[in-house]
N, CA, C and O atoms as CSV, one atom per row, in Angstrom:
chain,resi,resn,atom,element,x,y,z
A,1,MET,N,N,52.324,239.663,125.213
A,1,MET,CA,C,51.073,239.573,125.996
A,1,MET,C,C,50.434,240.773,126.183
A,1,MET,O,O,49.214,240.766,126.350
A,2,TYR,N,N,51.149,241.973,126.183
A,2,TYR,CA,C,50.478,243.189,126.556
A,2,TYR,C,C,50.267,243.779,125.157
A,2,TYR,O,O,51.076,243.556,124.256
A,3,PRO,N,N,49.182,244.529,124.982
A,3,PRO,CA,C,48.204,244.781,125.973
A,3,PRO,C,C,46.944,243.809,125.825
A,3,PRO,O,O,46.112,243.784,126.732
A,4,THR,N,N,46.805,243.063,124.767
A,4,THR,CA,C,45.586,242.411,124.512
A,4,THR,C,C,45.277,241.381,125.573
A,4,THR,O,O,44.280,241.458,126.291
A,5,LEU,N,N,46.291,240.285,125.652
A,5,LEU,CA,C,46.177,239.332,126.579
A,5,LEU,C,C,46.101,239.659,128.097
A,5,LEU,O,O,45.395,239.057,128.906
A,6,ALA,N,N,46.896,240.654,128.354
A,6,ALA,CA,C,47.056,241.108,129.824
A,6,ALA,C,C,45.569,241.777,130.047
A,6,ALA,O,O,45.018,241.566,131.127
A,7,ARG,N,N,44.986,242.482,129.173
A,7,ARG,CA,C,43.716,243.177,129.458
A,7,ARG,C,C,42.623,242.076,129.583
A,7,ARG,O,O,41.724,242.268,130.402
A,8,MET,N,N,42.627,241.020,128.892
A,8,MET,CA,C,41.771,239.945,128.940
A,8,MET,C,C,41.853,239.201,130.325
A,8,MET,O,O,40.861,238.802,130.936
A,9,ILE,N,N,43.047,239.075,130.713
A,9,ILE,CA,C,43.270,238.422,132.010
A,9,ILE,C,C,42.744,239.167,133.153
A,9,ILE,O,O,42.136,238.631,134.079
A,10,LEU,N,N,43.007,240.481,133.057
A,10,LEU,CA,C,42.254,241.329,134.110
A,10,LEU,C,C,40.798,241.350,134.049
A,10,LEU,O,O,40.150,241.381,135.095
A,11,ASP,N,N,40.226,241.335,132.897
A,11,ASP,CA,C,38.745,241.349,132.683
A,11,ASP,C,C,38.146,240.147,133.270
A,11,ASP,O,O,37.081,240.267,133.876
A,12,TYR,N,N,38.724,238.967,133.156
A,12,TYR,CA,C,38.211,237.709,133.534
A,12,TYR,C,C,38.589,237.059,134.803
A,12,TYR,O,O,38.051,236.038,135.232
A,13,ALA,N,N,39.598,237.743,135.411
A,13,ALA,CA,C,40.073,237.428,136.742
A,13,ALA,C,C,38.958,237.496,137.757
A,13,ALA,O,O,38.019,238.268,137.561
A,14,PRO,N,N,39.013,236.667,138.922
A,14,PRO,CA,C,40.056,235.795,139.253
A,14,PRO,C,C,39.828,234.455,138.701
A,14,PRO,O,O,38.737,234.126,138.237
A,15,PHE,N,N,40.902,233.638,138.750
A,15,PHE,CA,C,40.877,232.375,138.212
A,15,PHE,C,C,41.199,231.349,139.351
A,15,PHE,O,O,41.932,231.654,140.292
A,16,GLU,N,N,40.634,230.158,139.224
A,16,GLU,CA,C,40.843,229.121,140.205
A,16,GLU,C,C,42.229,228.435,140.048
A,16,GLU,O,O,42.806,228.004,141.047
A,17,SER,N,N,42.760,228.331,138.829
A,17,SER,CA,C,44.129,227.758,138.453
A,17,SER,C,C,44.636,228.530,137.304
A,17,SER,O,O,43.907,229.218,136.590
A,18,VAL,N,N,45.941,228.391,137.143
A,18,VAL,CA,C,46.733,229.024,136.097
A,18,VAL,C,C,46.150,228.515,134.677
A,18,VAL,O,O,46.154,229.280,133.713
A,19,GLU,N,N,45.686,227.294,134.589
A,19,GLU,CA,C,45.232,226.741,133.371
A,19,GLU,C,C,43.833,227.359,132.961
A,19,GLU,O,O,43.436,227.283,131.798
A,20,ASP,N,N,43.123,227.956,133.935
A,20,ASP,CA,C,41.774,228.520,133.665
A,20,ASP,C,C,41.838,229.745,132.696
A,20,ASP,O,O,40.816,230.172,132.158
A,21,VAL,N,N,43.022,230.275,132.498
A,21,VAL,CA,C,43.139,231.424,131.579
A,21,VAL,C,C,42.761,230.929,130.181
A,21,VAL,O,O,42.229,231.674,129.358
A,22,LEU,N,N,43.057,229.634,129.937
A,22,LEU,CA,C,42.716,229.028,128.560
A,22,LEU,C,C,41.253,229.034,128.253
A,22,LEU,O,O,40.870,228.928,127.088
A,23,ASN,N,N,40.349,229.162,129.337
A,23,ASN,CA,C,38.986,229.116,129.165
A,23,ASN,C,C,38.370,230.420,128.873
A,23,ASN,O,O,37.145,230.454,128.763
A,24,MET,N,N,39.091,231.550,128.726
A,24,MET,CA,C,38.624,232.841,128.468
A,24,MET,C,C,37.935,232.820,127.028
A,24,MET,O,O,38.504,232.274,126.083
A,25,PRO,N,N,36.818,233.369,126.908
A,25,PRO,CA,C,36.238,233.323,125.554
A,25,PRO,C,C,36.998,234.268,124.490
A,25,PRO,O,O,37.602,235.290,124.814
A,26,GLY,N,N,36.890,233.815,123.271
A,26,GLY,CA,C,37.491,234.515,122.201
A,26,GLY,C,C,38.944,234.337,122.049
A,26,GLY,O,O,39.510,235.063,121.231
A,27,LEU,N,N,39.663,233.440,122.745
A,27,LEU,CA,C,41.102,233.254,122.558
A,27,LEU,C,C,41.365,232.517,121.271
A,27,LEU,O,O,40.674,231.549,120.954
A,28,SER,N,N,42.397,232.978,120.495
A,28,SER,CA,C,42.814,232.313,119.284
A,28,SER,C,C,43.791,231.310,119.676
A,28,SER,O,O,44.293,231.372,120.798
A,29,ASP,N,N,44.133,230.322,118.793
A,29,ASP,CA,C,45.021,229.263,119.077
A,29,ASP,C,C,46.451,229.916,119.396
A,29,ASP,O,O,47.163,229.491,120.306
A,30,ARG,N,N,46.775,230.893,118.637
A,30,ARG,CA,C,48.121,231.568,118.913
A,30,ARG,C,C,48.178,232.193,120.435
A,30,ARG,O,O,49.157,232.090,121.175
A,31,GLN,N,N,47.041,232.809,120.740
A,31,GLN,CA,C,47.023,233.431,122.072
A,31,GLN,C,C,47.097,232.297,123.157
A,31,GLN,O,O,47.776,232.455,124.172
A,32,LYS,N,N,46.426,231.220,122.934
A,32,LYS,CA,C,46.487,230.027,123.894
A,32,LYS,C,C,47.969,229.538,123.985
A,32,LYS,O,O,48.504,229.260,125.058
A,33,GLU,N,N,48.568,229.461,122.808
A,33,GLU,CA,C,50.076,228.986,122.841
A,33,GLU,C,C,50.899,230.045,123.650
A,33,GLU,O,O,51.711,229.668,124.495
A,34,VAL,N,N,50.703,231.259,123.411
A,34,VAL,CA,C,51.470,232.242,124.266
A,34,VAL,C,C,51.250,232.090,125.666
A,34,VAL,O,O,52.183,232.155,126.467
A,35,LEU,N,N,50.014,231.884,126.021
A,35,LEU,CA,C,49.678,231.687,127.505
A,35,LEU,C,C,50.317,230.553,128.039
A,35,LEU,O,O,50.955,230.654,129.087
A,36,ARG,N,N,50.203,229.307,127.338
A,36,ARG,CA,C,50.834,228.063,127.842
A,36,ARG,C,C,52.309,228.259,127.921
A,36,ARG,O,O,52.939,227.733,128.839
A,37,SER,N,N,52.879,228.963,127.039
A,37,SER,CA,C,54.448,229.140,127.121
A,37,SER,C,C,54.829,229.989,128.316
A,37,SER,O,O,55.999,230.035,128.694
A,38,ASN,N,N,53.860,230.662,128.916
A,38,ASN,CA,C,54.157,231.483,129.971
A,38,ASN,C,C,53.569,230.979,131.375
A,38,ASN,O,O,53.648,231.733,132.344
A,39,PHE,N,N,53.033,229.825,131.484
A,39,PHE,CA,C,52.491,229.332,132.619
A,39,PHE,C,C,53.462,229.430,133.865
A,39,PHE,O,O,53.062,229.724,134.991
A,40,ASP,N,N,54.638,229.184,133.582
A,40,ASP,CA,C,55.728,229.253,134.702
A,40,ASP,C,C,55.812,230.637,135.392
A,40,ASP,O,O,56.239,230.793,136.536
A,41,ASN,N,N,55.357,231.636,134.576
A,41,ASN,CA,C,55.327,233.014,135.184
A,41,ASN,C,C,54.214,233.493,135.877
A,41,ASN,O,O,54.237,234.566,136.480
A,42,PHE,N,N,53.131,232.678,135.819
A,42,PHE,CA,C,51.802,232.903,136.450
A,42,PHE,C,C,51.708,232.332,137.878
A,42,PHE,O,O,52.356,231.349,138.236
A,43,THR,N,N,50.873,233.002,138.655
A,43,THR,CA,C,50.407,232.347,139.891
A,43,THR,C,C,48.970,232.691,140.250
A,43,THR,O,O,48.479,233.713,139.769
A,44,VAL,N,N,48.306,231.963,141.008
A,44,VAL,CA,C,46.975,232.190,141.274
A,44,VAL,C,C,46.884,232.273,142.863
A,44,VAL,O,O,47.360,231.394,143.582
A,45,SER,N,N,46.302,233.284,143.299
A,45,SER,CA,C,46.034,233.428,144.791
A,45,SER,C,C,44.577,233.983,144.997
A,45,SER,O,O,43.912,234.446,144.070
A,46,ASP,N,N,44.178,233.902,146.192
A,46,ASP,CA,C,42.842,234.571,146.482
A,46,ASP,C,C,43.046,236.159,146.334
A,46,ASP,O,O,44.084,236.744,146.644
A,47,PRO,N,N,41.915,236.749,145.819
A,47,PRO,CA,C,41.978,238.194,145.609
A,47,PRO,C,C,41.943,238.907,146.964
A,47,PRO,O,O,41.125,238.553,147.812
A,48,SER,N,N,42.728,239.810,147.168
A,48,SER,CA,C,42.706,240.640,148.422
A,48,SER,C,C,41.704,241.792,148.321
A,48,SER,O,O,41.559,242.388,147.254
A,49,GLU,N,N,41.004,242.116,149.433
A,49,GLU,CA,C,40.023,243.115,149.390
A,49,GLU,C,C,40.703,244.440,149.005
A,49,GLU,O,O,40.057,245.255,148.346
A,50,VAL,N,N,41.863,244.682,149.346
A,50,VAL,CA,C,42.525,245.971,149.080
A,50,VAL,C,C,42.699,246.266,147.615
A,50,VAL,O,O,42.885,247.418,147.223
A,51,PHE,N,N,42.631,245.121,146.716
A,51,PHE,CA,C,42.691,245.348,145.280
A,51,PHE,C,C,41.346,245.354,144.693
A,51,PHE,O,O,41.254,245.758,143.534
A,52,THR,N,N,40.234,244.951,145.342
A,52,THR,CA,C,38.930,244.911,144.812
A,52,THR,C,C,37.944,245.775,145.592
A,52,THR,O,O,36.763,245.773,145.246
A,53,GLU,N,N,38.319,246.451,146.536
A,53,GLU,CA,C,37.451,247.254,147.243
A,53,GLU,C,C,36.842,248.349,146.393
A,53,GLU,O,O,37.464,249.059,145.603
A,54,GLY,N,N,35.424,248.399,146.680
A,54,GLY,CA,C,34.739,249.396,145.889
A,54,GLY,C,C,34.567,249.132,144.487
A,54,GLY,O,O,34.295,250.054,143.718
A,55,GLY,N,N,34.717,247.815,144.048
A,55,GLY,CA,C,34.534,247.443,142.724
A,55,GLY,C,C,35.725,247.796,141.799
A,55,GLY,O,O,35.658,247.596,140.586
A,56,ASP,N,N,36.776,248.306,142.376
A,56,ASP,CA,C,37.898,248.654,141.461
A,56,ASP,C,C,38.761,247.343,141.274
A,56,ASP,O,O,39.200,246.759,142.265
A,57,ARG,N,N,38.978,246.930,140.112
A,57,ARG,CA,C,39.732,245.683,139.789
A,57,ARG,C,C,41.205,246.044,139.340
A,57,ARG,O,O,42.046,245.147,139.288
A,58,PHE,N,N,41.493,247.217,139.047
A,58,PHE,CA,C,42.789,247.695,138.746
A,58,PHE,C,C,42.924,249.300,138.757
A,58,PHE,O,O,41.962,250.060,138.648
A,59,ASN,N,N,44.115,249.654,138.887
A,59,ASN,CA,C,44.436,251.041,138.953
A,59,ASN,C,C,44.012,251.891,137.874
A,59,ASN,O,O,44.689,251.853,136.846
A,60,ASN,N,N,42.878,252.755,137.929
A,60,ASN,CA,C,42.419,253.499,136.809
A,60,ASN,C,C,43.215,254.766,136.691
A,60,ASN,O,O,43.090,255.436,135.666
A,61,GLY,N,N,43.974,255.131,137.594
A,61,GLY,CA,C,44.868,256.342,137.502
A,61,GLY,C,C,44.224,257.671,137.952
A,61,GLY,O,O,44.762,258.766,137.790
A,62,ILE,N,N,43.004,257.470,138.540
A,62,ILE,CA,C,42.309,258.665,139.054
A,62,ILE,C,C,42.569,258.779,140.560
A,62,ILE,O,O,42.247,257.910,141.370
A,63,TYR,N,N,43.145,259.866,140.843
A,63,TYR,CA,C,43.405,260.165,142.307
A,63,TYR,C,C,42.789,261.387,142.788
A,63,TYR,O,O,42.668,262.354,142.036
A,64,ARG,N,N,42.368,261.410,144.066
A,64,ARG,CA,C,41.663,262.600,144.562
A,64,ARG,C,C,42.584,263.399,145.520
A,64,ARG,O,O,42.178,264.436,146.045
């Protein structure tokens, strides 16, 4: 899944349900198959402000 699908999941998150990852635009049938086979490894929860504060959705590696 890394890096292409993982990046897509980050770009289109948050999701309401695990199955919503299948609605990401541009997924191939093979990518959908990979996602479905990993549903048991996924979880969905409300995003915490600590992770989205200031518009940052992931750690960009820039530290002050």
